[in-house]
C-alpha positions as CSV (number, residue, x, y, z in Angstrom):
1,M,5.6,-23.4,106.5
2,M,6.4,-26.1,104.1
3,F,3.1,-26.5,103.6
4,E,2.4,-23.3,103.0
5,R,5.3,-23.0,100.5
6,F,4.0,-26.4,98.0
7,D,0.8,-24.9,98.3
8,T,1.9,-21.5,97.1
9,M,4.5,-23.2,94.2
10,R,1.5,-25.4,93.0
11,C,-0.8,-22.7,92.8
12,L,1.8,-20.9,90.6
13,R,2.6,-23.7,88.4
14,R,-1.5,-24.3,87.9
15,L,-1.7,-20.3,87.5
16,L,0.7,-20.9,84.7
17,A,-0.6,-24.0,82.8
18,D,-3.9,-22.5,82.8
19,R,-4.7,-21.6,79.2
20,Q,-8.5,-20.1,80.4
21,G,-8.7,-16.4,79.2
22,N,-5.5,-16.5,76.8
23,F,-7.0,-15.9,73.7
24,A,-8.5,-12.5,75.2
25,M,-5.2,-11.4,76.6
26,I,-3.9,-11.9,73.1
27,T,-6.3,-10.8,71.3
28,A,-6.4,-7.1,73.7
29,L,-2.2,-7.0,73.1
30,A,-2.6,-7.4,69.4
31,L,-6.0,-5.5,68.9
32,P,-4.0,-2.1,68.0
33,M,-1.7,-3.9,65.7
34,L,-4.9,-5.9,64.0
35,M,-6.9,-2.7,63.7
36,G,-3.8,-1.2,62.1
37,A,-3.6,-4.0,59.5
38,A,-7.1,-3.5,58.3
39,G,-6.8,0.6,58.0
40,V,-3.6,-0.4,56.2
41,G,-5.4,-2.0,53.8
42,L,-8.3,0.2,53.4
43,E,-5.8,3.1,53.0
44,F,-3.7,1.7,50.7
45,T,-6.4,1.3,48.2
46,R,-7.3,4.9,48.9
47,A,-3.9,6.4,48.5
48,M,-3.6,4.3,45.0
49,Q,-6.5,6.0,43.8
50,V,-5.8,9.5,44.9
51,K,-2.3,9.3,43.5
52,S,-3.9,8.5,40.3
53,D,-6.5,11.4,40.1
54,L,-3.3,13.6,41.3
55,Q,-0.8,12.4,38.4
56,N,-3.9,12.5,35.9
57,A,-5.0,16.3,36.8
58,A,-0.7,16.7,36.4
59,D,-1.0,15.3,32.8
60,A,-3.9,17.4,31.9
61,A,-2.7,20.8,33.4
62,T,0.9,20.6,31.7
63,L,-0.3,19.4,28.5
64,S,-2.7,22.3,28.2
65,A,-0.1,24.4,29.5
66,A,2.3,23.2,26.5
67,T,-0.7,23.5,24.0
68,Q,-0.9,27.1,24.9
69,F,2.5,28.3,24.3
70,R,2.1,26.6,20.7
71,E,-1.4,28.1,19.9
72,S,-0.2,31.2,21.3
73,E,2.4,31.2,18.8
74,G,4.9,31.4,22.0
75,K,3.6,34.7,23.1
76,K,2.1,33.8,26.3
77,S,4.7,34.4,29.5
78,D,6.0,31.3,31.6
79,E,3.9,33.2,34.7
80,E,0.6,33.3,32.6
81,L,1.3,29.6,31.3
82,K,2.6,28.6,35.3
83,A,-1.2,30.3,36.3
84,Q,-2.8,28.1,34.1
85,V,-1.4,24.6,35.4
86,A,-2.2,25.5,38.7
87,Q,-5.7,26.6,37.7
88,I,-6.4,23.7,35.7
89,M,-5.1,21.3,38.5
90,M,-7.2,23.2,40.9
91,G,-10.5,22.1,38.6
92,Q,-9.6,18.4,38.9
93,S,-11.8,15.8,40.4
94,V,-8.7,15.5,42.7
95,T,-9.4,18.8,44.5
96,K,-13.4,18.2,44.7
97,E,-13.8,16.3,48.4
98,L,-11.0,18.9,49.7
99,S,-11.9,21.1,52.4
100,E,-10.9,24.7,51.8
101,A,-7.7,24.9,54.1
102,E,-6.9,21.4,52.2
103,A,-7.4,22.9,48.8
104,K,-5.2,25.8,49.8
105,I,-2.2,23.6,51.0
106,L,-2.4,21.6,47.6
107,E,-2.3,24.8,45.4
108,N,0.4,26.0,47.4
109,S,2.5,22.9,46.9
110,I,2.1,23.1,42.5
111,N,5.5,23.9,41.6
112,S,5.8,24.2,37.4
113,V,9.3,25.2,35.6
114,T,9.5,26.5,32.8
115,S,12.3,26.5,29.7
116,R,12.2,28.1,26.3
117,N,15.2,27.2,23.6
118,E,15.3,29.9,20.6
119,T,16.6,28.4,17.2
120,T,16.4,29.8,13.9
121,K,13.5,27.4,12.9
122,G,11.5,28.4,15.9
123,T,10.9,28.1,20.1
124,N,11.0,24.9,21.9
125,F,9.2,25.2,25.1
126,K,9.1,22.5,28.1
127,I,7.4,22.7,31.7
128,S,7.7,20.4,34.5
129,T,5.1,20.3,37.3
130,T,5.4,18.8,40.6
131,V,2.6,18.5,43.4
132,N,2.6,17.0,46.6
133,Y,-0.6,16.5,48.7
134,R,-0.6,15.2,52.4
135,L,-3.1,12.5,52.5
136,P,-4.8,12.3,55.9
137,L,-5.1,8.7,56.7
138,N,-8.1,6.8,59.0
139,P,-8.0,7.3,62.6
140,L,-7.1,3.5,62.7
141,L,-3.5,3.8,61.8
142,G,-3.1,6.2,64.5
143,L,-2.8,3.2,66.7
144,V,0.5,2.3,64.7
145,G,1.5,6.3,64.8
146,A,0.7,7.0,61.4
147,T,-1.7,10.1,60.4
148,S,-1.2,11.3,56.7
149,L,1.1,10.2,54.1
150,T,2.7,12.3,51.3
151,L,1.5,11.5,47.8
152,S,3.7,13.4,45.1
153,A,3.0,13.2,40.9
154,T,5.5,14.9,38.3
155,S,4.6,15.9,34.8
156,T,6.7,17.3,32.0
157,A,5.5,18.2,28.7
158,E,7.0,19.7,25.4
159,S,5.7,21.7,22.7
160,S,7.4,23.8,19.8
161,F,6.6,26.8,17.6
162,N,8.4,26.6,14.7
163,N,9.1,29.0,12.1
164,G,8.5,26.5,9.2
165,A,9.2,23.6,7.9
166,P,10.2,22.2,4.4
167,L,8.1,19.7,3.0
168,S,6.3,18.5,0.0
169,L,2.9,17.4,0.6
170,Y,0.7,15.4,-1.7
171,L,-3.1,15.3,-1.3
172,V,-5.1,11.8,-2.4
173,L,-8.5,12.3,-2.3
174,D,-11.7,10.2,-2.6
175,H,-14.3,12.2,-4.7
176,S,-16.1,8.8,-5.7
177,G,-20.9,8.9,-5.7
178,S,-21.1,8.4,-1.7
179,M,-18.9,11.9,-1.0
180,A,-22.7,13.3,-2.1
181,F,-24.3,11.6,1.0
182,K,-25.2,14.0,3.8
183,T,-23.0,14.0,7.3
184,D,-24.7,14.9,10.6
185,S,-24.3,18.1,10.2
186,I,-26.5,20.4,9.9
187,D,-26.6,23.2,7.2
188,S,-28.2,26.5,8.5
189,R,-27.5,28.5,5.5
190,K,-30.1,26.7,3.2
191,S,-33.4,26.1,3.5
192,T,-34.2,23.5,0.8
193,C,-31.1,21.1,-1.0
194,S,-31.0,17.6,-2.2
195,N,-30.2,15.5,0.9
196,Y,-28.8,12.1,-0.2
197,D,-27.7,8.9,1.2
198,E,-26.9,5.2,0.3
199,A,-30.4,4.2,0.1
200,S,-31.4,7.0,-1.8
201,W,-28.4,7.7,-4.1
202,P,-28.5,9.0,-6.8
203,K,-32.5,10.4,-6.1
204,P,-32.5,12.9,-3.5
205,M,-34.0,11.5,-0.1
206,R,-37.7,12.2,0.2
207,S,-37.4,14.5,3.0
208,N,-34.9,17.5,2.0
209,R,-35.8,19.6,5.4
210,P,-33.4,20.0,7.4
211,C,-30.5,20.3,4.8
212,Y,-27.5,18.2,5.7
213,I,-24.0,19.3,4.8
214,D,-22.5,16.5,2.5
215,K,-19.3,14.6,2.8
216,M,-17.6,16.7,-0.3
217,T,-18.3,20.1,1.5
218,S,-16.9,18.6,4.9
219,L,-13.6,17.0,3.0
220,K,-13.4,20.7,1.0
221,T,-13.8,22.5,4.4
222,A,-11.2,20.3,5.9
223,V,-8.7,20.6,3.1
224,S,-9.2,24.7,3.3
225,F,-8.0,24.3,6.9
226,L,-5.1,22.2,6.6
227,L,-3.7,24.2,4.1
228,D,-4.7,27.5,5.7
229,T,-2.9,26.1,9.0
230,L,0.5,25.1,6.7
231,N,0.1,28.7,5.5
232,K,0.0,30.4,9.1
233,S,3.2,28.1,10.0
234,D,5.0,29.2,7.0
235,P,7.0,32.6,7.4
236,T,7.8,32.6,3.7
237,A,4.1,32.1,2.3
238,K,2.7,35.1,0.2
239,S,-0.6,34.8,-0.8
240,N,0.1,36.8,-3.6
241,G,3.9,35.9,-4.8
242,N,6.2,34.0,-7.3
243,P,7.0,31.7,-5.6
244,A,4.3,31.5,-3.2
245,S,7.0,30.0,-0.5
246,Q,10.1,29.0,-0.2
247,L,8.9,25.9,2.3
248,V,5.8,24.1,1.5
249,R,5.2,22.7,-1.7
250,T,1.8,20.9,-2.1
251,S,-0.2,18.9,-4.7
252,A,-3.5,16.8,-4.8
253,V,-4.9,14.3,-7.1
254,A,-8.4,13.3,-6.6
255,Y,-9.6,9.5,-7.4
256,N,-13.3,7.5,-8.0
257,D,-13.1,4.1,-10.1
258,K,-10.0,6.0,-11.9
259,A,-7.3,8.8,-10.8
260,S,-8.3,12.0,-12.1
261,P,-5.6,14.2,-14.0
262,T,-2.9,15.0,-11.8
263,Q,-0.7,18.4,-11.8
264,G,2.6,18.4,-10.5
265,L,4.0,19.6,-6.8
266,D,3.9,23.9,-6.6
267,W,5.1,26.2,-4.3
268,G,2.4,26.9,-1.6
269,T,-0.8,25.9,-1.6
270,K,-2.7,28.1,-4.3
271,R,-3.1,25.1,-6.7
272,A,-4.0,22.5,-4.4
273,S,-6.7,24.4,-2.9
274,G,-8.1,25.3,-6.1
275,Y,-7.9,21.7,-7.7
276,V,-10.3,20.3,-4.4
277,N,-12.6,23.1,-4.3
278,A,-13.0,22.3,-8.1
279,L,-14.3,18.6,-7.0
280,S,-17.8,16.8,-7.6
281,A,-18.8,13.4,-6.3
282,T,-19.3,10.5,-9.0
283,G,-18.1,6.8,-9.8
284,G,-16.9,3.9,-8.0
285,T,-13.5,3.8,-5.6
286,D,-9.9,2.6,-6.4
287,A,-6.8,4.9,-5.1
288,T,-4.3,2.5,-6.8
289,G,-3.7,5.4,-9.5
290,A,-4.2,8.7,-7.6
291,L,-1.6,6.8,-5.0
292,N,0.9,5.8,-7.3
293,A,1.0,9.4,-8.4
294,A,1.5,10.8,-5.5
295,F,4.0,7.7,-4.7
296,N,6.2,8.6,-8.1
297,A,6.1,12.4,-7.3
298,L,7.2,12.3,-3.8
299,K,10.2,9.6,-4.0
300,S,13.4,9.6,-2.9
301,T,14.8,8.9,-6.6
302,N,12.9,11.9,-7.8
303,A,15.5,14.1,-8.5
304,S,13.3,17.4,-9.5
305,E,11.6,17.4,-6.2
306,I,15.1,17.7,-4.6
307,E,16.1,19.9,-7.0
308,A,12.9,22.3,-6.2
309,H,13.9,22.2,-2.4
310,K,17.7,22.8,-2.8
311,Q,17.4,25.9,-5.0
312,A,15.0,27.6,-2.5
313,G,18.0,26.7,0.3
314,N,16.1,23.8,1.7
315,K,19.1,20.9,2.2
316,S,16.2,18.3,3.4
317,F,12.6,18.5,3.7
318,Q,9.9,16.0,4.9
319,R,7.5,14.0,1.9
320,I,4.1,13.5,3.2
321,I,1.1,12.0,2.0
322,V,-2.4,11.9,3.0
323,L,-4.5,9.6,1.4
324,M,-8.2,9.6,2.2
325,T,-11.6,7.6,1.9
326,D,-15.1,7.3,2.6
327,G,-15.9,3.8,1.6
328,E,-13.8,0.5,0.5
329,M,-11.8,-0.1,-2.7
330,T,-14.2,-1.3,-5.2
331,G,-12.7,-0.5,-8.7
332,N,-15.7,-0.1,-11.0
333,S,-18.1,-2.2,-9.5
334,A,-20.3,-1.8,-6.3
335,S,-18.6,-4.3,-3.9
336,W,-15.2,-5.1,-2.6
337,S,-12.5,-6.0,-4.7
338,Y,-9.5,-7.3,-3.1
339,P,-7.2,-7.1,-5.8
340,V,-7.5,-3.3,-6.0
341,D,-7.1,-3.6,-1.8
342,N,-4.3,-5.5,-2.3
343,A,-2.4,-3.0,-4.1
344,V,-3.2,-0.3,-2.7
345,R,-1.5,-2.1,0.3
346,T,1.4,-2.5,-1.9
347,T,1.8,0.7,-2.7
348,C,1.6,2.1,1.1
349,A,4.4,-0.4,2.0
350,Q,6.5,1.0,-0.9
351,A,6.1,4.5,0.3
352,K,6.9,3.9,4.0
353,A,9.8,1.9,2.9
354,D,11.3,4.9,1.2
355,D,10.7,7.2,4.6
356,I,7.6,8.9,3.0
357,K,5.1,9.5,6.0
358,I,1.7,8.6,5.1
359,F,-1.6,10.0,7.1
360,T,-5.1,8.6,6.3
361,V,-8.2,9.6,7.1
362,A,-11.1,7.1,6.8
363,F,-14.1,9.5,6.9
364,M,-17.3,7.7,8.0
365,A,-16.1,4.8,6.2
366,P,-17.5,1.0,6.7
367,D,-14.6,-1.3,8.7
368,R,-12.7,-2.6,5.0
369,G,-11.9,0.8,4.7
370,K,-10.7,1.4,8.0
371,S,-8.9,-1.3,8.1
372,L,-6.7,-0.6,5.1
373,L,-6.3,2.8,5.9
374,Q,-5.1,1.9,9.2
375,A,-2.5,-0.2,7.3
376,C,-1.6,2.5,5.1
377,A,-0.6,4.8,8.0
378,T,2.8,5.5,9.2
379,S,1.7,4.9,12.6
380,A,-1.3,5.0,14.9
381,E,-0.9,8.5,15.4
382,N,-1.3,9.0,11.8
383,Y,-4.3,7.4,11.3
384,Y,-8.1,9.5,11.6
385,A,-11.3,7.8,11.6
386,P,-13.8,11.0,11.6
387,E,-17.3,10.5,11.8
388,N,-18.8,14.0,11.0
389,M,-18.1,17.5,9.6
390,E,-16.4,18.9,13.1
391,E,-14.1,15.7,13.3
392,I,-12.7,15.6,9.5
393,V,-11.9,19.4,9.9
394,E,-10.0,19.0,12.8
395,A,-8.2,15.7,11.8
396,F,-6.9,17.6,8.9
397,G,-5.9,20.2,11.2
398,D,-3.8,17.8,13.5
399,I,-2.3,16.4,10.3
400,A,-1.3,20.2,8.9
401,R,-0.1,20.7,12.7
402,K,2.1,17.7,12.8
403,A,3.5,18.4,9.5
404,S,5.0,21.6,10.4
405,G,6.4,20.4,13.5
406,N,3.9,22.2,15.6
407,V,2.8,19.9,18.1
408,S,2.4,19.6,22.2
409,R,3.5,16.1,23.8
410,L,3.8,14.4,27.3
411,T,7.5,13.2,28.0
412,N,7.0,11.3,31.2
């Protein structure tokens, strides 16, 4: 009996001391956790991408609804705007791989809340959207008890439709010879014309078909759109009346290698429109005199402009310069001039220090022209670099919307 007990104890000790097969046993015990960890790594990357897509979709849909409120002049109902959010979100890439049932669940989780605040100047609109999506997880994670992950996104956008904002706006426009050059936009209204570019100026190009819209025509179209947008945002605007507005005062001055004769700021947009429509392209490029004229007319020490608004009942008003060029500052020569460029920068800095808002438009301009106008703009959002007629028209329209306060923006 003692020998049997001794043999039993010895076998037990040998069994406990035996390391063979431990790896297989440990692996078998740890395998679910290892597979779960691998699944977590894979799903974390996928979940971050889906959440990013979900947020982008919410931002796009919410901003679109806020923009539609503004563009409809506040006439679209809250329910219409909420429906638009859902429609846009369901058309985004985040829904492309969902089954019909999953897409329906996602659509039902979209919740938008709207609010409107009526003021004497107009209506402010706010829309917030929250969406939740239950992401099915890799079956490997089922080994550790995880089958799905709830992702959410929240987006808020605001916009406003104003009943008018008091402002004085001065256009400073390039009408140098290069403004006669063609753009890439075809003028289908003409069968024959004179097309110019840098290589052919001042003689037309050999081929005059098709006809292209030149830069000066593009500028005139863009200014017309800007002024028309200002008029639509101005409840006091009158096409025939004196004064033509009680809120908006505008003026324009053109320049090539010297400033053209200036005109004073006037109520409404009619005089500025007529001035721009009469411009033709000729000469070099030097914005110094024209920009100084605009600055002097708008500077805070100009008592006459303050008095004009005061007489119309405007206690305060925005002061805005729109500076446009298609080239670089050359003066009356054919090459870039540092003194001219530096003088323009100095005036821009003085105007901004006086709290004048500066918008700049570098229309199909070379790098030096773009650099100058980027420096002159009040902010990056006030700088535009259009490369064709459609883009310059949109740029001037955006300037008008910002000037009148009718903008849409994401707030988170």
